[in-house]
LUMFI-536153 format. One line per 10 residues: their letters; for each residue x, y, z of C-alpha. Coordinates in pm, whole numbers, padded with zeros to 5 digits. Example, Ala and Ser with C-alpha at 12.3 -4.5 7.8 and 13.67 -1.06 7.14 Angstrom:
<recs>
as = 01230:-00450:00780 | 01367:-00106:00714 $
</recs>
This chain:
<recs>
metlyalafg = 06869:-08722:-02296 | 07183:-08544:-02288 | 07136:-08463:-02669 | 06809:-08263:-02559 | 06985:-08105:-02291 | 07260:-08004:-02559 | 06955:-07889:-02743 | 06789:-07671:-02456 | 07144:-07502:-02421 | 07141:-07416:-02761 $
vllaaalyll = 06795:-07240:-02734 | 06872:-07083:-02401 | 07195:-06935:-02525 | 07050:-06824:-02857 | 06744:-06676:-02691 | 06991:-06508:-02421 | 07204:-06313:-02694 | 06911:-06185:-02878 | 06800:-06037:-02557 | 07128:-05886:-02500 $
msrhllrmvl = 07118:-05737:-02808 | 06814:-05555:-02807 | 06793:-05198:-02714 | 06563:-05269:-02434 | 06707:-05267:-02058 | 06453:-05507:-01928 | 06518:-05754:-02188 | 06848:-05701:-02136 | 06826:-05786:-01796 | 06601:-06073:-01901 $
gllllgnavn = 06899:-06186:-02171 | 07126:-06180:-01857 | 06951:-06428:-01708 | 06879:-06690:-01985 | 07262:-06649:-02032 | 07319:-06737:-01638 | 07082:-07025:-01659 | 07213:-07157:-02004 | 07554:-07165:-01863 | 07437:-07349:-01532 $
laifvagrlg = 07246:-07608:-01723 | 07578:-07642:-01952 | 07781:-07741:-01632 | 07507:-07970:-01513 | 07533:-08173:-01814 | 07926:-08179:-01798 | 07873:-08356:-01463 | 07731:-08665:-01588 | 07361:-08744:-01553 | 07292:-09064:-01592 $
savpplvpeg = 07446:-09227:-01325 | 07211:-09371:-01004 | 07483:-09408:-00798 | 07556:-09195:-00563 | 07875:-08997:-00501 | 07979:-09192:-00234 | 08352:-09384:-00203 | 08355:-09686:00038 | 08629:-09751:00235 | 08922:-09899:00100 $
asglavsanp = 08830:-09769:-00251 | 09049:-09501:-00425 | 08720:-09394:-00661 | 08409:-09429:-00818 | 08387:-09587:-01196 | 08098:-09428:-01279 | 07906:-09199:-01049 | 07729:-08851:-01110 | 07988:-08576:-01040 | 07919:-08364:-00699 $
lpqaliltai = 08114:-08032:-00802 | 07920:-07921:-01081 | 07612:-07948:-00883 | 07782:-07749:-00616 | 07924:-07481:-00896 | 07585:-07461:-01000 | 07438:-07367:-00650 | 07739:-07092:-00617 | 07655:-06978:-00980 | 07291:-06951:-00892 $
visfslvaft = 07297:-06713:-00629 | 07562:-06465:-00798 | 07380:-06460:-01088 | 07070:-06382:-00909 | 07291:-06082:-00682 | 07423:-05976:-01031 | 07093:-05924:-01185 | 06974:-05775:-00907 | 07265:-05496:-00879 | 07173:-05448:-01289 $
vvlferahha = 06796:-05369:-01190 | 06892:-05103:-00943 | 07182:-04932:-01187 | 06891:-04958:-01457 | 06643:-04836:-01256 | 06894:-04528:-01110 | 06993:-04438:-01476 | 06616:-04402:-01584 | 06534:-04192:-01253 | 06850:-04007:-01337 $
lgttdpdamr = 06827:-03972:-01732 | 06461:-04014:-01821 | 06513:-04309:-02067 | 06567:-04637:-02084 | 06731:-04657:-02446 | 07098:-04771:-02377 | 07180:-04539:-02661 | 07067:-04206:-02522 | 07215:-04283:-02197 | 07585:-04171:-02337 $
eaepaqseta = 07607:-03863:-02113 | 07950:-03988:-01955 | 08117:-03988:-02341 | 08235:-03709:-02511 | 08028:-03559:-02846 | 08186:-03643:-03165 | 08312:-03359:-03351 | 08250:-03344:-03696 | 08609:-03212:-03758 | 08801:-03549:-03681 $
</recs>
């Protein structure tokens, strides 16, 4: 089962990198979303999947031998909120840049960079 999750992580990561290298802003945002989901899946798989034992330690015991780790699940919940806010900020930033510059091409949005001189 973990092999299937590792394969899904690889597919998500490849699709995210492909979309991030695009020259279209919407595809870049979708790539950012997929990258966040791929990282969340990797953290989730690292927290052991196959255990049906709840992560509760009985009285007098020092720990559990086989249990799902609740820490990656808590980290994923936090990461979901952070990635949503990052994507929302990125969409607003791209929308503002589109209204200010009139284009969605990232190469045409280089107003802040100085023009290259031919003598250099």
